[in-house]
N, C-alpha and C positions, 0 to 999 in steps of 0.2 A: 268466459267473461267477454263481453262486447267492448271493443276499443272505441273510445270517444274521440281520440285524436288521430289524425292521419299524419304519421311521421314521414311518409314518403312524398308528401306534397311539396315541401320546400327543403332546401339545403340548410343545414345548421350553420350558425355563424362561425367564421374561422377564429379559432382561439390558439394563440401561440404563447410562448414563454414571456415575450416582451409585454403583452397585455396583462398577463398574470402578475408580473413584477410591478407594473404600473399600479394595479389595483392594491397590491400589498403596500407599496410606498404611500399611496393615498390614505390607506388605513392607518399606517404608522404616523403620518403627518397629522391626521385628525386626533389621534391619541396624544401626540406631543402637544398639540394646540390646546387640548382639554387640560392637560397637566399644567401648562403655562398659565391658563386662565384660573385654574384652581389655586396655583401658587400666588398669583396676584391678589385673589380674593383673600387668601389667608394672611398675606402681608398687610393688607388694608385693615383686616380685623385685628391683627396684632397691634397696629399703630393706634387704632381706636381704643383698644384695651389699655395700652400704655398711657394714653391720654386720660382715661378714667382713673387709673392708678395714681397719676401724678397731679391730679386736680387740686388736692389740698396743699401741696407744697410748691408746685410750679404752675400757676394758672395760665401763664403765657405759653408755656410749653404745651399745655392741653389745647389751647386755641390753635397753635401751629399744627398739632397732630390732627385735629378735626378739619382744618383747612386743607392739609395735605390729602386726607382721606376723601374729602369732597371733590377736590380737583382731580385726583386720581380716578375716582369712580366716573366722574363726568367725561374726562378724556377717553377713558377706556370704553365707555358706552358709545361715544361718538365714533371712535375708530371701529368698533364692532359693527355699527350701522353702515359705515362707509364700505368696509370690506364685504359685508353681506350683500349690499346692493351691487358692488362691482363683481361679485362672483368669487371673492377671495383672491383676486389677483392684484399684486403690487405693481407690476410692470404695465405701463400703458401699451395697448395693442397697436396704436397707430405709429408712435414714435420709437417703440422698443426700448424705452428707458424708464427709470423710476421718476414719476412725477413729483415735482417739488411744491 
């Protein structure tokens, strides 16, 4: 079988235990972030369902449930956009502290 790649042309990248652990930690962090996002979505769905169930007896409570869900979804979306554009970093690179 003819080889299509020349493995002798360049040195392979150095791979050590620290790099592997960083990759594993990054995967864990992504999984935990996905679980937190799923939990937040489920909480908002539960609040909306609670509002629907309480509509007949407590209309003001229903209004507050819907307002909470609307504000929560809006703020979560804004934070997701901000962190996506910053590359997922909370700490400012120039001043090395959390921006307020």
